[in-house]
C-alpha positions as CSV (number, residue, x, y, z in Angstrom):
1,M,59.5,-16.5,21.6
2,S,59.5,-13.8,19.2
3,L,60.7,-12.9,16.1
4,A,63.3,-11.5,16.9
5,A,64.8,-15.1,18.1
6,A,64.3,-16.3,14.7
7,C,65.9,-13.4,13.1
8,A,69.0,-13.8,14.8
9,A,68.6,-17.8,14.1
10,L,68.6,-16.5,10.2
11,I,71.6,-14.3,11.1
12,A,73.7,-17.2,12.2
13,I,72.6,-19.2,9.1
14,F,74.0,-16.9,6.7
15,G,77.4,-16.4,8.8
16,S,77.7,-20.3,9.2
17,S,78.6,-21.0,5.5
18,A,81.0,-18.9,3.3
19,S,78.4,-19.7,0.1
20,I,74.8,-19.3,0.8
21,S,72.9,-21.4,-1.7
22,G,69.2,-20.1,-3.0
23,I,67.6,-23.1,-1.4
24,T,69.3,-22.3,2.3
25,I,67.9,-18.5,1.5
26,A,64.6,-19.9,0.3
27,F,63.8,-22.2,3.0
28,A,65.5,-20.0,5.7
29,L,62.8,-17.1,4.8
30,I,59.8,-19.9,4.6
31,G,61.3,-21.0,8.3
32,L,59.9,-17.2,9.5
33,V,56.6,-17.2,8.5
34,P,55.2,-19.0,11.4
35,W,57.2,-16.5,13.9
36,A,56.0,-13.6,11.7
37,L,52.6,-15.3,12.1
38,E,52.8,-15.6,15.7
39,S,53.8,-12.2,16.3
40,G,50.9,-10.5,14.4
41,G,48.4,-12.4,17.0
42,V,47.8,-16.0,15.2
43,Q,48.2,-18.7,17.1
44,L,49.2,-21.7,15.6
45,R,48.7,-25.2,17.1
46,P,52.0,-26.5,18.5
47,P,51.8,-29.6,16.4
48,L,51.7,-27.0,13.2
49,F,54.2,-24.4,14.8
50,A,56.7,-27.5,14.8
51,V,56.5,-28.7,11.5
52,L,56.3,-25.2,10.2
53,T,60.0,-24.4,11.9
54,I,61.8,-27.7,11.6
55,A,60.6,-28.7,8.5
56,P,62.5,-25.9,6.4
57,A,65.2,-26.0,8.9
58,A,65.8,-29.9,8.1
59,V,65.6,-29.2,4.5
60,I,68.5,-26.5,5.1
61,V,70.4,-29.0,7.0
62,L,69.8,-32.2,5.0
63,A,69.9,-30.6,1.6
64,D,72.3,-27.9,1.4
65,R,74.4,-29.4,4.4
66,N,74.3,-26.2,6.4
67,P,74.7,-26.6,10.0
68,G,73.1,-23.0,10.4
69,G,70.0,-24.5,9.9
70,L,70.3,-26.5,13.3
71,F,69.6,-23.0,15.2
72,P,66.1,-22.3,14.3
73,A,65.5,-26.0,15.1
74,M,67.0,-25.4,18.3
75,I,64.7,-22.5,19.0
76,A,61.9,-24.1,17.7
77,V,62.6,-26.8,20.6
78,V,62.8,-23.9,23.2
79,A,59.5,-22.5,21.8
80,I,57.6,-25.9,21.9
81,T,59.2,-27.3,25.4
82,H,58.0,-23.6,26.5
83,R,54.4,-23.9,25.2
84,R,51.4,-26.2,26.7
85,C,50.9,-29.3,24.8
86,S,50.9,-32.6,24.9
87,S,54.6,-34.6,26.0
88,V,54.1,-36.7,22.5
89,V,54.2,-33.4,20.4
90,R,57.6,-32.1,23.0
91,V,59.4,-35.3,22.3
92,A,58.5,-35.9,18.6
93,C,59.9,-32.0,18.2
94,L,63.5,-32.9,20.5
95,A,63.6,-36.3,18.3
96,S,63.3,-34.6,14.8
97,V,65.9,-32.0,15.6
98,V,68.2,-34.4,17.5
99,G,67.4,-36.7,14.2
100,L,69.0,-33.6,12.1
101,T,72.0,-33.5,13.8
102,V,72.9,-37.1,13.8
103,G,71.9,-37.1,9.9
104,L,74.0,-34.1,9.2
105,T,77.3,-35.8,11.1
106,V,76.6,-38.9,8.8
107,L,76.6,-36.9,5.7
108,E,79.7,-34.9,6.4
109,G,81.3,-38.1,8.3
110,A,84.9,-37.7,9.6
111,R,84.5,-34.1,8.6
112,S,82.1,-33.2,11.0
113,T,83.4,-32.0,14.5
114,G,80.3,-29.8,15.5
115,G,78.1,-32.6,16.5
116,V,78.3,-33.0,19.9
117,Y,78.1,-29.0,20.2
118,F,75.0,-29.4,18.5
119,L,73.2,-31.9,20.7
120,G,74.8,-29.9,23.9
121,G,72.7,-26.9,22.4
122,I,69.4,-29.2,22.0
123,G,69.5,-29.8,25.4
124,V,70.3,-26.4,26.5
125,S,67.2,-25.4,24.5
126,W,65.1,-28.3,26.1
127,L,66.1,-27.4,29.6
128,A,65.1,-23.8,28.6
129,G,61.9,-24.2,27.6
130,S,61.0,-26.5,30.6
131,M,62.5,-24.2,32.8
132,L,60.0,-21.1,30.9
133,R,57.3,-23.1,31.3
134,R,57.8,-23.8,34.8
135,Q,58.0,-20.5,35.5
136,E,55.0,-19.5,33.9
137,A,53.1,-21.9,35.6
138,L,54.5,-20.9,39.1
139,V,53.5,-17.4,38.1
140,A,49.7,-18.7,37.0
141,E,49.5,-20.5,40.8
142,L,50.6,-16.9,42.4
143,R,48.4,-15.2,40.9
144,Q,45.8,-17.8,41.4
145,A,46.6,-17.8,45.1
146,A,46.5,-13.6,45.9
147,E,43.4,-13.9,43.9
148,R,41.6,-16.4,46.7
149,E,43.4,-14.7,49.3
150,R,42.0,-11.4,48.0
151,R,38.1,-13.0,47.7
152,H,38.5,-14.5,51.4
153,A,39.9,-11.6,52.6
154,A,36.8,-9.5,50.9
155,A,34.6,-12.6,52.1
156,E,35.9,-11.9,55.9
157,E,35.7,-8.2,55.1
158,R,31.9,-8.7,54.3
159,A,31.4,-11.2,57.3
160,R,32.9,-8.6,59.8
161,I,30.8,-5.7,58.4
162,A,27.5,-7.7,58.7
163,R,28.6,-8.6,62.4
164,E,29.1,-5.3,63.2
165,V,25.9,-3.9,61.5
166,H,24.0,-6.4,63.0
167,D,25.2,-6.1,66.6
168,V,24.0,-2.5,66.8
169,V,21.0,-2.2,64.8
170,A,19.3,-5.5,66.3
171,H,20.7,-4.1,69.7
172,S,18.8,-0.9,69.1
173,L,15.8,-2.6,67.4
174,T,15.1,-4.8,70.1
175,V,15.4,-2.1,72.8
176,T,13.4,0.8,71.0
177,M,10.6,-1.5,70.0
178,L,10.0,-2.6,74.0
179,H,9.8,1.0,74.9
180,V,7.5,1.6,71.8
181,T,5.2,-1.2,73.2
182,G,5.4,-0.4,76.6
183,A,4.6,3.3,75.2
184,R,1.5,1.8,73.8
185,R,0.4,0.0,76.2
186,A,0.7,2.8,79.0
187,I,-0.5,5.7,77.0
188,S,-4.1,5.5,78.1
189,T,-3.6,4.5,82.0
190,N,-0.6,6.5,82.4
191,P,0.3,9.2,79.8
192,E,3.8,10.6,81.8
193,R,5.0,7.1,81.5
194,A,4.4,6.6,77.8
195,A,6.4,9.8,77.5
196,E,9.0,8.6,79.2
197,A,9.4,5.5,77.5
198,L,8.9,6.9,73.8
199,E,11.9,9.3,75.4
200,R,13.8,6.7,76.0
201,A,13.0,4.7,72.6
202,E,14.0,8.3,71.0
203,T,17.6,8.1,72.8
204,V,18.0,4.7,71.7
205,G,17.0,5.3,68.1
206,R,19.7,8.7,68.4
207,E,22.7,6.4,70.1
208,S,22.1,3.6,67.4
209,L,22.3,6.1,65.0
210,D,25.6,7.4,66.3
211,S,26.6,3.7,66.2
212,I,26.1,2.9,62.6
213,R,28.0,5.9,61.8
214,Q,31.2,4.9,64.0
215,V,31.3,1.6,62.7
216,V,30.7,2.6,58.9
217,G,33.6,5.0,59.5
218,L,35.8,2.6,60.9
219,L,35.1,-0.1,58.6
220,R,36.0,2.6,55.6
221,D,38.6,4.1,57.7
222,S,37.9,7.1,55.2
223,V,37.8,11.2,56.5
224,T,34.5,13.2,55.9
225,G,36.8,15.8,54.1
226,A,39.0,15.9,50.8
227,D,42.0,13.7,51.7
228,A,43.5,12.1,55.1
229,S,45.8,15.1,55.9
230,G,43.9,18.1,55.0
231,G,39.8,16.5,55.8
232,S,37.7,17.6,58.8
233,R,37.6,13.9,60.6
234,D,33.9,13.3,61.9
235,P,33.5,13.5,65.8
236,V,31.2,10.5,66.1
237,A,33.2,8.1,63.9
238,D,36.4,8.6,66.0
239,A,34.2,8.1,69.3
240,P,35.9,5.4,71.2
241,L,33.9,2.1,70.8
242,P,32.0,-0.1,73.5
243,Q,34.7,-1.7,76.0
244,L,34.6,-3.8,79.1
245,S,33.7,-0.9,81.7
246,D,30.7,-0.6,79.4
247,I,29.2,-3.8,80.4
248,P,27.6,-2.6,83.4
249,A,26.0,0.7,81.2
250,L,24.5,-1.7,79.2
251,V,23.1,-4.3,81.6
252,A,21.0,-1.2,83.2
253,Q,19.9,-0.3,79.3
254,Y,18.1,-3.7,79.1
255,R,16.6,-3.2,82.6
256,T,14.8,0.2,81.7
257,A,13.6,-1.6,78.3
258,G,11.9,-4.1,80.7
259,L,14.2,-7.1,80.5
260,C,14.6,-8.8,84.3
261,V,18.5,-9.6,84.5
262,A,20.6,-10.4,87.5
263,A,23.9,-9.9,86.7
264,S,27.2,-10.3,87.8
265,V,29.5,-7.8,86.4
266,D,33.2,-8.8,88.2
267,I,35.7,-6.7,85.7
268,D,37.9,-4.7,88.2
269,G,41.4,-5.0,88.1
270,I,41.0,-7.5,84.3
271,A,42.8,-5.8,81.5
272,A,42.0,-6.4,78.1
273,D,43.1,-5.3,75.1
274,A,40.6,-3.5,72.3
275,T,39.2,-6.5,70.5
276,T,38.8,-8.8,73.6
277,S,37.1,-5.7,75.2
278,L,35.1,-4.9,72.3
279,T,34.1,-8.6,71.7
280,A,33.0,-9.4,75.3
281,F,30.9,-6.3,75.3
282,R,29.1,-7.9,71.9
283,V,28.9,-11.0,73.4
284,V,26.8,-9.7,76.7
285,Q,25.0,-7.4,73.8
286,E,23.8,-10.5,72.1
287,A,23.2,-12.7,74.7
288,L,20.6,-10.0,76.3
289,S,18.8,-9.1,73.1
290,N,18.6,-13.0,72.2
291,A,17.0,-13.2,75.4
292,L,15.1,-10.2,75.1
293,Q,13.8,-11.1,71.4
294,H,12.9,-14.8,72.2
295,A,11.7,-14.6,76.2
296,P,11.2,-11.1,77.0
297,G,9.2,-11.4,80.5
298,A,12.2,-14.5,81.2
299,P,14.6,-13.7,84.0
300,V,18.4,-13.6,82.4
301,E,21.5,-14.8,84.7
302,L,24.5,-13.0,83.5
303,H,27.8,-13.7,84.8
304,V,31.0,-11.8,83.4
305,A,34.4,-12.2,85.4
306,G,37.9,-13.3,85.3
307,D,39.5,-17.0,86.1
308,G,41.5,-15.4,88.9
309,H,44.6,-15.6,86.8
310,G,44.3,-12.3,84.6
311,T,44.6,-15.2,81.7
312,V,40.9,-15.6,80.8
313,L,37.5,-13.9,80.4
314,R,34.4,-15.9,80.8
315,I,31.1,-14.5,79.8
316,V,27.9,-16.8,80.5
317,A,24.4,-15.8,80.0
318,E,21.4,-18.3,80.9
319,N,17.8,-18.0,80.5
320,P,15.2,-20.3,81.8
321,A,12.7,-19.9,79.0
322,P,14.3,-21.3,75.5
323,T,11.8,-21.1,72.7
324,R,11.1,-23.9,69.7
325,A,13.1,-21.7,67.6
326,R,16.4,-22.0,69.9
327,T,15.7,-25.7,70.8
328,S,14.9,-26.5,67.1
329,G,19.4,-26.1,67.4
330,R,19.3,-23.5,64.4
331,Q,21.3,-20.6,65.0
332,G,20.6,-16.9,63.8
333,L,22.3,-14.6,62.3
334,G,23.2,-12.8,65.8
335,L,24.5,-16.2,67.6
336,L,26.4,-16.9,64.4
337,G,28.3,-13.7,64.3
338,M,28.7,-13.7,67.6
339,T,30.4,-17.2,67.4
340,E,32.7,-15.5,64.7
341,R,33.8,-13.1,66.3
342,V,34.7,-14.8,69.7
343,R,36.8,-17.3,67.4
344,A,38.0,-14.8,65.5
345,A,39.6,-13.1,69.1
346,G,41.1,-16.7,69.8
347,G,38.2,-17.2,72.3
348,S,35.8,-20.0,72.2
349,V,31.7,-20.4,73.0
350,D,29.4,-23.1,74.0
351,V,25.7,-21.9,72.4
352,G,22.6,-24.1,73.2
353,P,20.3,-25.8,75.8
354,A,22.2,-26.6,79.3
355,D,21.1,-29.4,81.6
356,S,18.8,-27.8,83.6
357,G,16.5,-27.1,80.0
358,A,18.0,-23.3,80.3
359,W,19.2,-21.6,77.5
360,R,23.0,-21.0,77.8
361,I,25.7,-18.8,76.3
362,E,29.1,-19.0,77.4
363,A,31.9,-17.7,76.1
364,A,35.7,-17.9,77.0
365,L,38.2,-15.2,75.9
366,P,41.8,-15.1,76.2
367,L,43.1,-11.7,77.8
368,R,45.9,-10.4,76.3
369,R,47.2,-7.0,77.8
370,S,47.0,-4.0,75.8
371,A,50.5,-2.2,74.6
372,A,49.1,0.6,77.4
373,L,49.0,-1.7,80.1
374,S,52.0,-3.8,79.7
C-alpha cells in the first residue's frame, strides 16, 4: 500500500461531512505519518503500523462522529492483511475496525444507515489484502522454482561437459601413453617400430585436440567471428560427432595401441538417432579405455548388435581380469559419466563383476529412428 492510497482516504474523510472540525483535520494528518514514513523507506513493524493508522481513524470516528474515518481504517486492514505478520495482528486489526463501525452505529442510533455498507467494505478490504498476500507468495514460489530449475540445468550442463571432456581426454591419453610406452621399450632394439609408435601417439594427440575443440565448440554453440550471422565458423567444431559407423575404427585404434580385442560389431541396418549413436560410441570407448587402463594385457570381448527387432541396441564388453579397484565396488568418473549418459538417452547399463568373475559392462539403448530415416 502506498501514500497515494492514504491520501485518497484523506479526501474521503473531508468529503464525507459538510463541516470538518479541527480534530478531524489534525488526526487525519497524523494518520498520514506512518504512510509517509514507509514511502520514505522506513519499515514499521505491523503492530506499530496498525496502531498508528487505526488509532487516528478511531478518534475521527468516535470523537467527531465522522464516518469518513473508516476509509483509512479499511485501507489499513488491506495493508496489515497483506503483510507478513502473525494472525493475531491481522485479527486484532480487523476486530478493531469492525468495533469502530459498530461503535459509530451505536452512537448515531436510528439515524445510522451506512453500518452494513461499511462492514461489507471491511470484508472486501480483508479479502483484498489476503489475495495480495497470496499473490506475492505465489510469485515468490515461482521465482524459487525458476532458480532451482536454473541451478539444476546448470548442474546438468556441468555434468554433460565433464562427461564429454572426460571421454575425449581419457581415451586419447590412454592410447597415447600406450604408444609412448611401446616406443620407450622398442627404442633401443627396434628404432623403426619406436618411431611408428611415436607417430601414432602424435596422431592420436592431434585427433584428441581436434575432438576437444569440437566438444567445446558444440557445448558453447558459438562462432569464432563477431556474430552468429557474419562470423566464420570453426571447421573443426563443425565436424560431425562420432557415431555407430565409427565403432570399428575405434576398435582398430585400440588394437593398434596393444589391446587384444575380440570384437563382434553387427550394426548394419541399424538406424539410430544422433543421441543414441553418439552414446553407443562413447560406451564402447569407455569400455575399451577402462579395460586398457585396468588390465592392459588381458583380452577384451566386445559385442555390439541390435535385438533383431530394431528397437534396442545392446553393447557388452567383458574383460576376464578385474583389478582390485574394480572389485571394490567403486566407480570412477568415466563409468559414472557413462552411466549418466546411457540413462539420459533412455537406456540402462549394468557395470560390475559377472558370474564368471570377469568384469562386465552391458548397456541397452532404445533405438529411435532419426528424422532423416523415418
